[in-house]
C-alpha positions as CSV (number, residue, x, y, z in Angstrom):
1,X,109.4,104.0,71.6
2,X,111.5,101.1,71.8
3,X,109.5,99.6,68.5
4,X,110.1,102.7,66.3
5,X,113.8,102.1,67.3
6,X,116.6,101.8,64.6
7,X,119.4,103.3,66.0
8,X,119.9,99.9,67.8
9,X,120.6,98.3,64.4
10,X,124.2,97.7,64.0
11,X,125.5,101.0,61.1
12,X,122.0,102.9,61.6
13,X,122.6,106.4,63.8
14,X,119.8,109.2,64.6
15,X,120.2,110.2,61.2
16,X,119.0,106.9,59.6
17,X,116.9,106.8,61.8
18,X,114.8,110.2,61.0
19,X,115.8,109.4,57.3
20,X,113.5,105.7,57.5
21,X,110.8,107.7,59.9
22,X,110.4,110.6,56.9
23,X,110.0,107.5,54.2
24,X,107.2,106.0,56.3
25,X,109.4,103.4,58.1
26,X,108.0,104.2,61.5
27,X,107.8,100.5,63.5
28,X,110.3,97.5,63.2
29,X,106.9,95.8,61.2
30,X,107.4,98.8,58.8
31,X,110.8,98.0,58.4
32,X,110.5,94.1,57.9
33,X,107.7,94.5,55.2
34,X,109.8,96.7,53.2
35,X,111.9,94.4,50.5
36,X,114.8,97.1,50.1
37,X,115.3,100.4,51.1
38,X,117.4,102.9,48.9
39,X,120.2,104.3,51.1
40,X,120.7,100.3,52.7
41,X,122.0,98.0,51.0
42,X,120.4,94.2,50.5
43,X,122.8,92.5,52.7
44,X,122.5,95.1,55.8
45,X,118.9,94.9,55.3
46,X,118.6,91.3,55.3
47,X,121.0,91.5,59.2
48,X,118.7,94.0,60.1
49,X,115.7,92.1,59.3
50,X,117.2,89.2,61.9
51,X,118.7,92.0,64.3
52,X,114.8,93.2,64.3
53,X,113.1,90.0,64.9
54,X,115.2,88.8,67.8
55,X,115.0,92.2,69.3
56,X,111.0,91.5,69.1
57,X,111.5,88.5,70.8
58,X,113.7,89.8,73.5
59,X,110.8,92.0,74.3
60,X,109.6,89.3,76.4
61,X,112.8,89.0,78.4
62,X,114.6,92.1,79.2
63,X,117.5,90.5,79.9
64,X,118.2,89.4,76.8
65,X,116.7,93.0,75.3
66,X,119.7,94.3,77.5
67,X,122.6,92.3,76.2
68,X,121.7,93.0,72.2
69,X,120.9,97.2,72.6
70,X,123.7,99.9,73.9
71,X,123.2,101.1,77.3
72,X,122.5,104.4,76.2
73,X,119.6,102.9,74.6
74,X,117.5,101.3,76.8
75,X,115.9,104.9,78.2
76,X,113.9,103.7,75.2
77,X,112.3,100.5,76.7
78,X,110.9,102.4,79.0
79,X,107.1,102.6,77.6
80,X,107.4,98.7,77.1
81,X,108.6,98.1,80.8
82,X,106.8,100.8,83.2
83,X,104.3,98.5,85.1
84,X,107.6,96.5,85.8
85,X,110.3,98.8,86.6
86,X,111.9,99.4,90.0
87,X,113.7,102.8,91.5
88,X,116.5,101.7,92.8
89,X,118.9,104.2,95.1
90,X,121.3,103.8,97.9
91,X,122.7,105.5,101.3
92,X,126.2,104.6,102.3
93,X,127.9,105.2,105.0
94,X,130.0,108.6,102.9
95,X,133.3,106.2,102.7
96,X,135.1,104.5,99.5
97,X,134.5,100.9,99.2
98,X,138.2,99.7,99.5
99,X,138.5,102.1,102.4
100,X,135.8,101.2,105.1
101,X,132.5,101.5,102.9
102,X,129.3,100.2,103.0
103,X,125.8,100.4,102.2
104,X,123.2,101.4,105.0
105,X,120.3,101.9,103.2
106,X,118.8,100.2,99.9
107,X,115.4,101.8,98.6
108,X,113.2,100.0,96.5
109,X,110.0,101.5,94.5
110,X,108.0,100.4,92.4
111,X,104.8,102.6,91.7
112,X,103.1,101.0,94.4
113,X,104.8,99.8,97.2
114,X,108.4,101.4,98.6
115,X,110.2,98.5,100.2
116,X,113.3,99.4,102.5
117,X,116.7,97.4,102.9
118,X,118.6,98.6,106.5
119,X,122.0,97.2,107.1
120,X,121.9,94.9,110.7
121,X,118.4,94.4,110.3
122,X,117.8,93.2,106.7
123,X,119.6,94.2,104.0
124,X,121.8,91.0,102.8
125,X,122.8,89.9,99.7
126,X,120.0,87.2,99.7
127,X,117.4,89.8,100.1
128,X,118.5,92.4,98.1
129,X,118.7,89.5,95.3
130,X,115.3,88.8,96.0
131,X,113.6,91.6,96.0
132,X,115.1,93.4,92.4
133,X,114.1,90.0,91.4
134,X,110.1,90.2,90.1
135,X,111.4,93.6,88.1
136,X,111.8,93.3,84.4
137,X,113.5,97.6,84.5
138,X,115.8,99.9,86.5
139,X,116.0,103.1,86.9
140,X,118.2,105.1,89.0
141,X,119.6,108.4,89.3
142,X,123.4,108.5,89.1
143,X,123.2,104.8,89.3
144,X,125.0,103.4,86.4
145,X,128.0,105.3,88.1
146,X,127.8,105.0,91.5
147,X,124.9,103.2,93.0
148,X,125.3,100.0,91.0
149,X,129.2,99.4,90.8
150,X,128.7,99.9,94.7
151,X,126.6,97.1,95.5
152,X,128.1,94.9,93.4
153,X,131.5,95.7,94.9
154,X,129.5,94.7,98.0
155,X,127.1,91.6,96.9
156,X,129.5,89.3,95.2
157,X,126.4,87.7,93.6
158,X,124.2,90.4,92.6
159,X,123.7,90.5,89.0
160,X,121.6,93.4,87.4
161,X,121.8,92.4,84.4
162,X,118.1,94.0,83.1
163,X,117.4,97.1,80.7
164,X,119.3,100.7,83.2
165,X,117.5,103.7,82.4
166,X,119.6,106.1,84.0
167,X,118.3,109.4,84.3
168,X,121.6,111.2,85.2
169,X,123.2,110.7,82.2
170,X,120.4,110.4,79.8
171,X,119.4,114.0,80.7
172,X,122.4,115.2,79.5
173,X,121.5,114.6,75.9
174,X,118.4,117.1,76.6
175,X,121.1,119.9,78.1
176,X,120.3,119.6,81.6
177,X,122.8,119.4,84.6
178,X,122.2,119.0,88.1
179,X,121.8,117.0,91.0
180,X,118.7,115.0,91.6
181,X,117.3,117.6,94.1
182,X,117.4,120.4,90.9
183,X,115.1,118.0,88.9
184,X,112.9,117.8,91.4
185,X,112.2,122.1,91.8
186,X,111.9,121.8,88.0
187,X,109.3,119.3,88.1
188,X,107.3,120.6,91.1
189,X,107.7,117.9,93.2
190,X,107.9,118.9,97.3
191,X,109.5,117.4,100.1
192,X,108.2,117.7,103.6
193,X,109.8,120.2,105.6
194,X,112.0,117.7,108.2
195,X,113.7,116.8,104.8
196,X,113.4,119.3,102.5
197,X,117.0,120.7,101.6
198,X,119.1,117.4,103.0
199,X,121.7,115.6,101.0
200,X,124.0,112.7,100.7
201,X,126.1,114.0,103.6
202,X,123.2,114.6,105.7
203,X,122.2,110.6,105.1
204,X,125.4,109.6,105.8
205,X,125.0,111.8,109.5
206,X,121.9,110.4,109.7
207,X,123.8,106.7,110.1
208,X,126.5,107.7,112.4
209,X,123.8,109.4,114.6
210,X,121.9,106.2,114.5
211,X,124.8,104.2,115.1
212,X,125.7,106.2,118.6
213,X,121.6,105.2,119.8
214,X,119.3,107.9,118.3
215,X,116.8,105.0,116.8
216,X,114.8,108.6,115.5
217,X,117.7,108.8,113.1
218,X,116.8,106.0,111.2
219,X,113.2,107.1,110.7
220,X,114.4,110.2,109.3
221,X,116.9,108.4,107.2
222,X,114.6,106.0,105.9
223,X,112.5,108.6,105.1
224,X,114.8,110.5,103.2
225,X,115.4,107.7,101.1
226,X,111.8,106.7,100.2
227,X,111.3,110.2,98.8
228,X,114.6,110.0,96.7
229,X,113.1,106.7,96.0
230,X,109.7,107.4,94.9
231,X,110.3,110.7,92.9
232,X,112.8,108.4,90.6
233,X,109.9,107.4,88.4
234,X,108.2,110.5,88.4
235,X,111.3,112.1,87.2
236,X,111.7,109.0,84.9
237,X,108.8,109.8,83.0
238,X,109.2,113.4,82.6
239,X,112.6,113.1,81.5
240,X,111.4,110.0,78.7
241,X,108.9,112.6,77.8
242,X,111.5,114.9,77.0
243,X,113.8,112.3,75.2
244,X,111.0,111.1,73.2
245,X,110.2,114.4,72.0
246,X,113.8,115.6,70.9
247,X,114.1,112.6,68.8
248,X,110.6,114.0,66.9
249,X,109.2,110.1,66.4
250,X,106.0,112.1,67.2
251,X,105.6,113.9,64.9
252,X,105.5,110.3,62.5
253,X,103.3,108.5,64.9
254,X,100.9,111.3,65.1
255,X,101.3,111.9,61.2
């Protein structure tokens, strides 16, 4: 989808993007091959050509790509980076950072392996940075508003510079509203009975129980986080498909 995207160019919105597609200019290469485009001035076309060339190179460097496109367009790079993406979800002690809040668990899942970092065990700034280092694309649910800002406050050296696909924020474009569990139900994703119906408040209580010496509570908390984290990729795939369809690009790709 990202190579079909022209809304990343200055002065190009979704309406002009569709006009380009209707004209048969479906990919970046198509755009570059056109000497002139009637509804784009020569000067704007020249600037757009240079920008597209930079973006094409940046597909090999996700940090650079993230700097060149608005965050609201990051979802369009999902297909390119799917195999190098990681879903991230955190649990906290339920308090704001400036009032004694801290991260209790960080879950990471890349489609192959789930990794869990736990406070007091292996959750350190160094370990978190190392765990995120291999990945080129980040997937969260409301993470742009909660998870990532909270992590940055707790771990000052942490930098999240790769493209970030926030399922919660992008799904609103489709008119979808609801929490993560709502999306699981929509896509037929079920949880084991012992954690079905649990929410963030339950996760806080499990941490408190663990702190009082109940080790099994931590096992349950990790299982809860694992389900949240693993399901991010499945739901992200579904929402991406709907977002892509909503742009109308499939009509021109399959023409």
